[in-house]
Residue, then its C-alpha position, 0 to 999 in steps of 0.5 A: m257565914s258565922p255570926r262572928n265573923r260577919p262583921f268583920a266580913i262586912a268591915l272588908a267589903v266596906l273598905a273595898t268598896a271605899w278603896g274601888l270607889a277612891f280609885g274610880g274617882f282618882s281615874l276620873a279626875r285624871h281623865l278630866k284632867p286637861t293637858p297640853e294635848k287635849v288644849r291642842a286637839f280642842l284647838h284644832s277642832v274649832d275654827f274660831s275666826k268662824l264662831t260669832g257672838p255667845q259662841r266666841a265667848e263660850v270657846l274661849r272661856k272653855l280654853a281659858k279653863m284648860l289652860n288655867a289647869l296646867t302647870l307653866e311646863e304644860r303651857r308651853e307644850a300648848r303654845l307650841d302648837g301655831e294653832m293658839a297663834k292663829w286663835f289669837a289673830a282671829m280674836t279682837d283687841a277686847e277678846k284677846t285682853g280678856f283673854m290675857e286677863a282670865t290666864m294669867p299665872s298669880g305668880f307673875q305679880q311676884m315675877f314682876t317684883a322681882f325683876e324690877q328689882m334687878p339692874a339692866d344688864k340682869r334684866r337684860k339677861a333675864v330677857d333674852d335667856s327666856v327668849k333663847r329657851m323659847r327658841e330651843q323648845r320650838e326647835k326641840a318639838a320641830l325635830a320631834g315631829p311635824d305634828e309637834v310643833a306649826s308647820t309654816d313660819t306664819e303659824k309660829p307663836a309670835e315673839l316680841p321684838p327686840e327693840l320691845r325686848e329693850k323696851a320692856v328691860q328699860i321701863g320696866l316688864k310691869t310698866f311695859y305689860d300694863t301700857g301695852s296694846a292687847q296684841m303685845k299682851a299676847e306675843l309677851a305672854p309666852m316669854l313671861e311665862e318663861m320667865q316666871r318659870s325661871m322664878e319658880s326654879g330659883q334661876l331668876f332669883r341667883e341672878m338678883r343674887q348674883r348682882r349685890p356686892g360682896p362684903 
């Protein structure tokens, strides 16, 4: 190679190396990024009920980290697996409380505030719509195949009873959540995440605008 072309060739080699490293890093990050499938695989690979002491704390930290890396839509997919409900059933109240606090999406407080500003009828509709969408997603997953959703009623994610949903409507989600038991918070979480999705899509705010009187 002539001296004149050598700098150009070196520059090309450096650029190619940089692109190769960047692509490799992107591929590695994509491979390591948690997905609903990886969460479900992790849930099925560990029998949480048989773990003790530090082992329980460690796997809960790992699960919380994986869930926090998912979008709300991906969390919904992961929760459709009844294995999550089995983990919750095996947790102590302290573990449930700690896990819920560790995995609460940052937007929940804003959603709580938006909910408090709605009248009771709009609150009730927002809650009922969220529960309806949750059921539709479970039915859709069930039609997709037995591996997509729990096969028995005892393994399906718990759903907040109607009387508790009405209580949340009357006193407000934040007060209801803050004063609830660890088990109630676990049952409430899927509905809250569904309402958070509604807020991010603008649906919850449209409900708020519809309640305001016209000029």
